[in-house]
Gaussian input, Z-matrix of N, CA and C with variables (Angstrom, degrees):
# hf/3-21g

backbone

0 1
 N
 C     1     B1
 C     2     B2     1     A1
 N     3     B3     2     A2     1     D1
 C     4     B4     3     A3     2     D2
 C     5     B5     4     A4     3     D3
 N     6     B6     5     A5     4     D4
 C     7     B7     6     A6     5     D5
 C     8     B8     7     A7     6     D6
 N     9     B9     8     A8     7     D7
 C    10    B10     9     A9     8     D8
 C    11    B11    10    A10     9     D9
 N    12    B12    11    A11    10    D10
 C    13    B13    12    A12    11    D11
 C    14    B14    13    A13    12    D12
 N    15    B15    14    A14    13    D13
 C    16    B16    15    A15    14    D14
 C    17    B17    16    A16    15    D15
 N    18    B18    17    A17    16    D16
 C    19    B19    18    A18    17    D17
 C    20    B20    19    A19    18    D18
 N    21    B21    20    A20    19    D19
 C    22    B22    21    A21    20    D20
 C    23    B23    22    A22    21    D21
 N    24    B24    23    A23    22    D22
 C    25    B25    24    A24    23    D23
 C    26    B26    25    A25    24    D24
 N    27    B27    26    A26    25    D25
 C    28    B28    27    A27    26    D26
 C    29    B29    28    A28    27    D27
 N    30    B30    29    A29    28    D28
 C    31    B31    30    A30    29    D29
 C    32    B32    31    A31    30    D30
 N    33    B33    32    A32    31    D31
 C    34    B34    33    A33    32    D32
 C    35    B35    34    A34    33    D33
 N    36    B36    35    A35    34    D34
 C    37    B37    36    A36    35    D35
 C    38    B38    37    A37    36    D36
 N    39    B39    38    A38    37    D37
 C    40    B40    39    A39    38    D38
 C    41    B41    40    A40    39    D39
 N    42    B42    41    A41    40    D40
 C    43    B43    42    A42    41    D41
 C    44    B44    43    A43    42    D42
 N    45    B45    44    A44    43    D43
 C    46    B46    45    A45    44    D44
 C    47    B47    46    A46    45    D45
 N    48    B48    47    A47    46    D46
 C    49    B49    48    A48    47    D47
 C    50    B50    49    A49    48    D48
 N    51    B51    50    A50    49    D49
 C    52    B52    51    A51    50    D50
 C    53    B53    52    A52    51    D51
 N    54    B54    53    A53    52    D52
 C    55    B55    54    A54    53    D53
 C    56    B56    55    A55    54    D54
 N    57    B57    56    A56    55    D55
 C    58    B58    57    A57    56    D56
 C    59    B59    58    A58    57    D57
 N    60    B60    59    A59    58    D58
 C    61    B61    60    A60    59    D59
 C    62    B62    61    A61    60    D60
 N    63    B63    62    A62    61    D61
 C    64    B64    63    A63    62    D62
 C    65    B65    64    A64    63    D63
 N    66    B66    65    A65    64    D64
 C    67    B67    66    A66    65    D65
 C    68    B68    67    A67    66    D66
 N    69    B69    68    A68    67    D67
 C    70    B70    69    A69    68    D68
 C    71    B71    70    A70    69    D69
 N    72    B72    71    A71    70    D70
 C    73    B73    72    A72    71    D71
 C    74    B74    73    A73    72    D72
 N    75    B75    74    A74    73    D73
 C    76    B76    75    A75    74    D74
 C    77    B77    76    A76    75    D75
 N    78    B78    77    A77    76    D76
 C    79    B79    78    A78    77    D77
 C    80    B80    79    A79    78    D78
 N    81    B81    80    A80    79    D79
 C    82    B82    81    A81    80    D80
 C    83    B83    82    A82    81    D81
 N    84    B84    83    A83    82    D82
 C    85    B85    84    A84    83    D83
 C    86    B86    85    A85    84    D84
 N    87    B87    86    A86    85    D85
 C    88    B88    87    A87    86    D86
 C    89    B89    88    A88    87    D87
 N    90    B90    89    A89    88    D88
 C    91    B91    90    A90    89    D89
 C    92    B92    91    A91    90    D90
 N    93    B93    92    A92    91    D91
 C    94    B94    93    A93    92    D92
 C    95    B95    94    A94    93    D93
 N    96    B96    95    A95    94    D94
 C    97    B97    96    A96    95    D95
 C    98    B98    97    A97    96    D96
 N    99    B99    98    A98    97    D97
 C   100   B100    99    A99    98    D98
 C   101   B101   100   A100    99    D99
 N   102   B102   101   A101   100   D100
 C   103   B103   102   A102   101   D101
 C   104   B104   103   A103   102   D102
 N   105   B105   104   A104   103   D103
 C   106   B106   105   A105   104   D104
 C   107   B107   106   A106   105   D105
 N   108   B108   107   A107   106   D106
 C   109   B109   108   A108   107   D107
 C   110   B110   109   A109   108   D108
 N   111   B111   110   A110   109   D109
 C   112   B112   111   A111   110   D110
 C   113   B113   112   A112   111   D111
 N   114   B114   113   A113   112   D112
 C   115   B115   114   A114   113   D113
 C   116   B116   115   A115   114   D114
 N   117   B117   116   A116   115   D115
 C   118   B118   117   A117   116   D116
 C   119   B119   118   A118   117   D117
 N   120   B120   119   A119   118   D118
 C   121   B121   120   A120   119   D119
 C   122   B122   121   A121   120   D120
 N   123   B123   122   A122   121   D121
 C   124   B124   123   A123   122   D122
 C   125   B125   124   A124   123   D123
 N   126   B126   125   A125   124   D124
 C   127   B127   126   A126   125   D125
 C   128   B128   127   A127   126   D126
 N   129   B129   128   A128   127   D127
 C   130   B130   129   A129   128   D128
 C   131   B131   130   A130   129   D129
 N   132   B132   131   A131   130   D130
 C   133   B133   132   A132   131   D131
 C   134   B134   133   A133   132   D132
 N   135   B135   134   A134   133   D133
 C   136   B136   135   A135   134   D134
 C   137   B137   136   A136   135   D135
 N   138   B138   137   A137   136   D136
 C   139   B139   138   A138   137   D137
 C   140   B140   139   A139   138   D138
 N   141   B141   140   A140   139   D139
 C   142   B142   141   A141   140   D140
 C   143   B143   142   A142   141   D141
 N   144   B144   143   A143   142   D142
 C   145   B145   144   A144   143   D143
 C   146   B146   145   A145   144   D144
 N   147   B147   146   A146   145   D145
 C   148   B148   147   A147   146   D146
 C   149   B149   148   A148   147   D147
 N   150   B150   149   A149   148   D148
 C   151   B151   150   A150   149   D149
 C   152   B152   151   A151   150   D150
 N   153   B153   152   A152   151   D151
 C   154   B154   153   A153   152   D152
 C   155   B155   154   A154   153   D153
 N   156   B156   155   A155   154   D154
 C   157   B157   156   A156   155   D155
 C   158   B158   157   A157   156   D156
 N   159   B159   158   A158   157   D157
 C   160   B160   159   A159   158   D158
 C   161   B161   160   A160   159   D159
 N   162   B162   161   A161   160   D160
 C   163   B163   162   A162   161   D161
 C   164   B164   163   A163   162   D162
 N   165   B165   164   A164   163   D163
 C   166   B166   165   A165   164   D164
 C   167   B167   166   A166   165   D165
 N   168   B168   167   A167   166   D166
 C   169   B169   168   A168   167   D167
 C   170   B170   169   A169   168   D168
 N   171   B171   170   A170   169   D169
 C   172   B172   171   A171   170   D170
 C   173   B173   172   A172   171   D171
 N   174   B174   173   A173   172   D172
 C   175   B175   174   A174   173   D173
 C   176   B176   175   A175   174   D174
 N   177   B177   176   A176   175   D175
 C   178   B178   177   A177   176   D176
 C   179   B179   178   A178   177   D177
 N   180   B180   179   A179   178   D178
 C   181   B181   180   A180   179   D179
 C   182   B182   181   A181   180   D180
 N   183   B183   182   A182   181   D181
 C   184   B184   183   A183   182   D182
 C   185   B185   184   A184   183   D183
 N   186   B186   185   A185   184   D184
 C   187   B187   186   A186   185   D185
 C   188   B188   187   A187   186   D186
 N   189   B189   188   A188   187   D187
 C   190   B190   189   A189   188   D188
 C   191   B191   190   A190   189   D189
 N   192   B192   191   A191   190   D190
 C   193   B193   192   A192   191   D191
 C   194   B194   193   A193   192   D192
 N   195   B195   194   A194   193   D193
 C   196   B196   195   A195   194   D194
 C   197   B197   196   A196   195   D195
 N   198   B198   197   A197   196   D196
 C   199   B199   198   A198   197   D197
 C   200   B200   199   A199   198   D198
 N   201   B201   200   A200   199   D199
 C   202   B202   201   A201   200   D200
 C   203   B203   202   A202   201   D201
 N   204   B204   203   A203   202   D202
 C   205   B205   204   A204   203   D203
 C   206   B206   205   A205   204   D204
 N   207   B207   206   A206   205   D205
 C   208   B208   207   A207   206   D206
 C   209   B209   208   A208   207   D207
 N   210   B210   209   A209   208   D208
 C   211   B211   210   A210   209   D209
 C   212   B212   211   A211   210   D210
 N   213   B213   212   A212   211   D211
 C   214   B214   213   A213   212   D212
 C   215   B215   214   A214   213   D213
 N   216   B216   215   A215   214   D214
 C   217   B217   216   A216   215   D215
 C   218   B218   217   A217   216   D216
 N   219   B219   218   A218   217   D217
 C   220   B220   219   A219   218   D218
 C   221   B221   220   A220   219   D219
 N   222   B222   221   A221   220   D220
 C   223   B223   222   A222   221   D221
 C   224   B224   223   A223   222   D222
 N   225   B225   224   A224   223   D223
 C   226   B226   225   A225   224   D224
 C   227   B227   226   A226   225   D225
 N   228   B228   227   A227   226   D226
 C   229   B229   228   A228   227   D227
 C   230   B230   229   A229   228   D228
 N   231   B231   230   A230   229   D229
 C   232   B232   231   A231   230   D230
 C   233   B233   232   A232   231   D231
 N   234   B234   233   A233   232   D232
 C   235   B235   234   A234   233   D233
 C   236   B236   235   A235   234   D234
 N   237   B237   236   A236   235   D235
 C   238   B238   237   A237   236   D236
 C   239   B239   238   A238   237   D237

   B1=1.4359
   B2=1.5309
   B3=1.2945
   B4=1.4610
   B5=1.5245
   B6=1.3070
   B7=1.4704
   B8=1.5092
   B9=1.3573
   B10=1.4547
   B11=1.5252
   B12=1.3340
   B13=1.4610
   B14=1.5285
   B15=1.3315
   B16=1.4522
   B17=1.5034
   B18=1.3102
   B19=1.4502
   B20=1.5214
   B21=1.3264
   B22=1.4525
   B23=1.5270
   B24=1.3221
   B25=1.4605
   B26=1.5242
   B27=1.3010
   B28=1.4556
   B29=1.5306
   B30=1.3360
   B31=1.4578
   B32=1.5217
   B33=1.3292
   B34=1.4660
   B35=1.5212
   B36=1.3221
   B37=1.4610
   B38=1.5209
   B39=1.3164
   B40=1.4534
   B41=1.5152
   B42=1.3196
   B43=1.4643
   B44=1.5253
   B45=1.3169
   B46=1.4528
   B47=1.5225
   B48=1.3242
   B49=1.4728
   B50=1.5288
   B51=1.3496
   B52=1.4609
   B53=1.5312
   B54=1.3430
   B55=1.4566
   B56=1.5163
   B57=1.3218
   B58=1.4701
   B59=1.5238
   B60=1.3301
   B61=1.4613
   B62=1.5233
   B63=1.3109
   B64=1.4606
   B65=1.5220
   B66=1.3220
   B67=1.4601
   B68=1.5188
   B69=1.3313
   B70=1.4599
   B71=1.5248
   B72=1.3291
   B73=1.4672
   B74=1.5310
   B75=1.3372
   B76=1.4669
   B77=1.5350
   B78=1.3484
   B79=1.4598
   B80=1.5250
   B81=1.3203
   B82=1.4729
   B83=1.5316
   B84=1.3303
   B85=1.4613
   B86=1.5308
   B87=1.3342
   B88=1.4759
   B89=1.5231
   B90=1.3458
   B91=1.4640
   B92=1.5281
   B93=1.3299
   B94=1.4594
   B95=1.5186
   B96=1.3084
   B97=1.4696
   B98=1.5263
   B99=1.3101
   B100=1.4689
   B101=1.5284
   B102=1.3029
   B103=1.4607
   B104=1.5277
   B105=1.3285
   B106=1.4634
   B107=1.5310
   B108=1.3228
   B109=1.4639
   B110=1.5220
   B111=1.3035
   B112=1.4669
   B113=1.5304
   B114=1.3517
   B115=1.4554
   B116=1.5266
   B117=1.3238
   B118=1.4583
   B119=1.5289
   B120=1.3156
   B121=1.4602
   B122=1.5198
   B123=1.3184
   B124=1.4653
   B125=1.5147
   B126=1.3137
   B127=1.4579
   B128=1.5153
   B129=1.3156
   B130=1.4584
   B131=1.5227
   B132=1.3208
   B133=1.4610
   B134=1.5245
   B135=1.3164
   B136=1.4667
   B137=1.5277
   B138=1.2967
   B139=1.4616
   B140=1.5282
   B141=1.3368
   B142=1.4692
   B143=1.5320
   B144=1.3462
   B145=1.4590
   B146=1.5108
   B147=1.3112
   B148=1.4700
   B149=1.5259
   B150=1.3153
   B151=1.4546
   B152=1.5143
   B153=1.3201
   B154=1.4594
   B155=1.5243
   B156=1.3138
   B157=1.4574
   B158=1.5226
   B159=1.2969
   B160=1.4613
   B161=1.5278
   B162=1.3186
   B163=1.4574
   B164=1.5254
   B165=1.3082
   B166=1.4701
   B167=1.5241
   B168=1.3459
   B169=1.4653
   B170=1.5262
   B171=1.3352
   B172=1.4641
   B173=1.5238
   B174=1.3315
   B175=1.4618
   B176=1.5218
   B177=1.3360
   B178=1.4551
   B179=1.5110
   B180=1.3166
   B181=1.4716
   B182=1.5274
   B183=1.3289
   B184=1.4575
   B185=1.5166
   B186=1.3192
   B187=1.4664
   B188=1.5261
   B189=1.3075
   B190=1.4663
   B191=1.5238
   B192=1.3360
   B193=1.4614
   B194=1.5228
   B195=1.3187
   B196=1.4596
   B197=1.5217
   B198=1.3168
   B199=1.4616
   B200=1.5226
   B201=1.3122
   B202=1.4669
   B203=1.5328
   B204=1.3199
   B205=1.4658
   B206=1.5206
   B207=1.3227
   B208=1.4561
   B209=1.5270
   B210=1.3078
   B211=1.4583
   B212=1.5180
   B213=1.3162
   B214=1.4639
   B215=1.5311
   B216=1.3481
   B217=1.4664
   B218=1.5254
   B219=1.3015
   B220=1.4607
   B221=1.5218
   B222=1.3174
   B223=1.4531
   B224=1.5195
   B225=1.3174
   B226=1.4607
   B227=1.5266
   B228=1.3284
   B229=1.4588
   B230=1.5298
   B231=1.3051
   B232=1.4631
   B233=1.5238
   B234=1.2861
   B235=1.4489
   B236=1.5122
   B237=1.3345
   B238=1.4716
   B239=1.5045
   A1=108.33
   A2=115.72
   A3=121.14
   A4=107.38
   A5=115.86
   A6=119.41
   A7=113.78
   A8=117.28
   A9=119.78
   A10=109.93
   A11=117.73
   A12=120.34
   A13=110.59
   A14=115.31
   A15=120.67
   A16=109.37
   A17=116.92
   A18=120.35
   A19=108.74
   A20=116.43
   A21=121.83
   A22=112.58
   A23=118.14
   A24=120.72
   A25=111.81
   A26=117.49
   A27=119.50
   A28=112.86
   A29=117.62
   A30=121.11
   A31=110.28
   A32=117.84
   A33=122.65
   A34=108.15
   A35=116.67
   A36=120.89
   A37=112.63
   A38=118.57
   A39=121.02
   A40=113.74
   A41=118.10
   A42=120.96
   A43=113.62
   A44=119.48
   A45=121.71
   A46=112.60
   A47=117.25
   A48=122.10
   A49=110.23
   A50=118.21
   A51=121.63
   A52=111.23
   A53=116.82
   A54=121.16
   A55=108.62
   A56=115.18
   A57=119.36
   A58=109.37
   A59=116.65
   A60=119.73
   A61=111.21
   A62=114.20
   A63=120.91
   A64=106.84
   A65=116.98
   A66=121.32
   A67=111.58
   A68=115.15
   A69=121.18
   A70=105.17
   A71=116.72
   A72=122.07
   A73=112.74
   A74=117.13
   A75=119.08
   A76=111.44
   A77=117.79
   A78=121.46
   A79=112.58
   A80=118.28
   A81=122.26
   A82=110.62
   A83=116.03
   A84=120.96
   A85=111.40
   A86=116.60
   A87=123.54
   A88=111.95
   A89=116.46
   A90=121.16
   A91=112.36
   A92=117.56
   A93=121.22
   A94=115.30
   A95=118.36
   A96=120.57
   A97=109.81
   A98=117.76
   A99=120.68
   A100=110.62
   A101=116.81
   A102=122.31
   A103=110.77
   A104=116.23
   A105=120.75
   A106=112.70
   A107=117.81
   A108=120.19
   A109=113.87
   A110=119.17
   A111=120.98
   A112=109.88
   A113=117.39
   A114=119.34
   A115=113.61
   A116=117.30
   A117=120.61
   A118=113.13
   A119=117.28
   A120=119.03
   A121=111.54
   A122=115.67
   A123=120.88
   A124=113.41
   A125=117.45
   A126=120.72
   A127=107.85
   A128=114.41
   A129=120.33
   A130=110.26
   A131=115.34
   A132=121.77
   A133=109.08
   A134=116.00
   A135=121.35
   A136=109.77
   A137=117.10
   A138=122.88
   A139=112.36
   A140=117.92
   A141=120.96
   A142=112.92
   A143=117.19
   A144=120.41
   A145=114.10
   A146=117.02
   A147=120.30
   A148=108.41
   A149=115.71
   A150=120.44
   A151=109.94
   A152=115.46
   A153=122.18
   A154=108.95
   A155=115.45
   A156=120.83
   A157=110.20
   A158=116.05
   A159=121.81
   A160=105.82
   A161=116.20
   A162=120.99
   A163=113.11
   A164=118.57
   A165=120.09
   A166=110.75
   A167=116.41
   A168=119.73
   A169=113.69
   A170=118.62
   A171=121.85
   A172=109.68
   A173=116.18
   A174=120.74
   A175=112.44
   A176=117.69
   A177=121.26
   A178=114.30
   A179=117.74
   A180=120.40
   A181=111.74
   A182=118.06
   A183=121.58
   A184=115.34
   A185=118.22
   A186=119.90
   A187=110.13
   A188=117.74
   A189=120.82
   A190=110.91
   A191=116.86
   A192=120.82
   A193=111.27
   A194=116.92
   A195=121.09
   A196=111.52
   A197=117.11
   A198=121.96
   A199=114.32
   A200=118.88
   A201=121.26
   A202=109.86
   A203=115.62
   A204=121.58
   A205=112.71
   A206=116.28
   A207=119.30
   A208=112.90
   A209=117.48
   A210=120.76
   A211=112.99
   A212=116.56
   A213=119.01
   A214=112.71
   A215=117.22
   A216=119.97
   A217=108.28
   A218=115.39
   A219=120.65
   A220=108.24
   A221=115.76
   A222=120.90
   A223=107.96
   A224=116.51
   A225=121.80
   A226=108.69
   A227=115.45
   A228=120.48
   A229=109.53
   A230=117.00
   A231=121.41
   A232=108.39
   A233=116.57
   A234=121.44
   A235=114.11
   A236=117.26
   A237=119.84
   A238=109.51
   D1=129.37
   D2=176.58
   D3=-88.58
   D4=119.88
   D5=-176.30
   D6=-98.80
   D7=-17.90
   D8=178.04
   D9=-154.41
   D10=156.04
   D11=-179.13
   D12=-70.30
   D13=157.22
   D14=179.36
   D15=-174.82
   D16=-168.02
   D17=175.18
   D18=-149.20
   D19=165.40
   D20=-176.49
   D21=-73.52
   D22=-8.74
   D23=-178.49
   D24=-61.37
   D25=-23.81
   D26=-179.03
   D27=-83.58
   D28=-4.92
   D29=179.37
   D30=-107.38
   D31=147.15
   D32=176.73
   D33=-84.23
   D34=95.12
   D35=-176.13
   D36=-90.64
   D37=-2.64
   D38=-178.66
   D39=-91.31
   D40=1.17
   D41=-176.48
   D42=-65.98
   D43=-28.24
   D44=-175.97
   D45=-99.22
   D46=9.80
   D47=-179.96
   D48=-65.74
   D49=141.49
   D50=176.75
   D51=-100.88
   D52=-22.82
   D53=176.74
   D54=-131.36
   D55=151.89
   D56=177.96
   D57=-130.60
   D58=150.82
   D59=178.81
   D60=-76.68
   D61=148.11
   D62=177.41
   D63=-137.71
   D64=134.21
   D65=-175.23
   D66=-109.30
   D67=135.34
   D68=169.31
   D69=-91.55
   D70=98.12
   D71=-173.46
   D72=-61.46
   D73=-23.29
   D74=-179.62
   D75=-71.17
   D76=-22.59
   D77=178.92
   D78=-95.13
   D79=-17.04
   D80=-174.90
   D81=-69.80
   D82=129.71
   D83=178.13
   D84=-103.16
   D85=8.93
   D86=176.40
   D87=58.55
   D88=38.94
   D89=-177.43
   D90=-76.79
   D91=-26.18
   D92=178.08
   D93=85.84
   D94=7.30
   D95=178.26
   D96=-60.88
   D97=-42.55
   D98=178.82
   D99=-58.91
   D100=-40.80
   D101=179.34
   D102=-62.95
   D103=-39.54
   D104=-177.24
   D105=-73.68
   D106=-34.26
   D107=-174.07
   D108=-92.10
   D109=-11.55
   D110=-178.36
   D111=-66.20
   D112=116.61
   D113=-177.71
   D114=-74.11
   D115=-13.62
   D116=-177.00
   D117=-103.45
   D118=-4.61
   D119=-177.09
   D120=66.54
   D121=32.81
   D122=-175.17
   D123=-92.51
   D124=4.67
   D125=178.64
   D126=-110.71
   D127=126.57
   D128=-175.19
   D129=-119.14
   D130=149.22
   D131=178.89
   D132=-80.19
   D133=125.44
   D134=178.71
   D135=-86.03
   D136=166.89
   D137=-177.70
   D138=-62.01
   D139=-29.60
   D140=-178.05
   D141=-87.45
   D142=5.70
   D143=178.46
   D144=91.63
   D145=-5.48
   D146=176.70
   D147=-87.61
   D148=179.28
   D149=-178.20
   D150=-118.46
   D151=138.30
   D152=177.95
   D153=-118.93
   D154=163.94
   D155=-179.54
   D156=-102.66
   D157=134.35
   D158=172.09
   D159=-89.16
   D160=92.39
   D161=-173.35
   D162=-72.14
   D163=-11.52
   D164=174.34
   D165=-72.20
   D166=-21.73
   D167=-177.74
   D168=-117.66
   D169=-16.28
   D170=179.64
   D171=-66.17
   D172=128.02
   D173=-179.89
   D174=-96.02
   D175=-0.23
   D176=175.66
   D177=76.09
   D178=31.27
   D179=-177.04
   D180=-70.74
   D181=-26.98
   D182=176.51
   D183=84.48
   D184=5.47
   D185=179.26
   D186=-61.65
   D187=-37.94
   D188=179.16
   D189=-60.19
   D190=-42.34
   D191=179.98
   D192=-68.97
   D193=-36.93
   D194=179.93
   D195=-67.69
   D196=-40.11
   D197=-174.83
   D198=-90.45
   D199=-8.52
   D200=-178.39
   D201=-64.05
   D202=123.47
   D203=-176.21
   D204=-66.45
   D205=-35.51
   D206=-175.07
   D207=-93.95
   D208=-9.54
   D209=-178.69
   D210=73.81
   D211=23.46
   D212=-177.45
   D213=-81.75
   D214=-12.17
   D215=179.05
   D216=-103.06
   D217=129.38
   D218=175.02
   D219=-128.13
   D220=155.07
   D221=178.64
   D222=-99.74
   D223=130.44
   D224=179.29
   D225=-122.47
   D226=151.27
   D227=179.31
   D228=-63.99
   D229=143.17
   D230=175.80
   D231=-61.10
   D232=141.21
   D233=178.66
   D234=93.14
   D235=-7.27
   D236=178.13
   D237=-88.38

């Protein structure tokens, strides 16, 4: 039973992820496509204009890596 409104942002949904995104910053052109396609809102804008991953909420779906125009995002196994 849901007793009050809320959202999943307050829960750590990235704990069960098997893969995590990793960015090669030298290839990133800061286009923001990864930010737009992330279904979890797990990509945040950094102070320098680049994008970082909120790994507490990233579920490792890999859509960001698939849609990245420059191929700078790759998915790596957790623990590597």
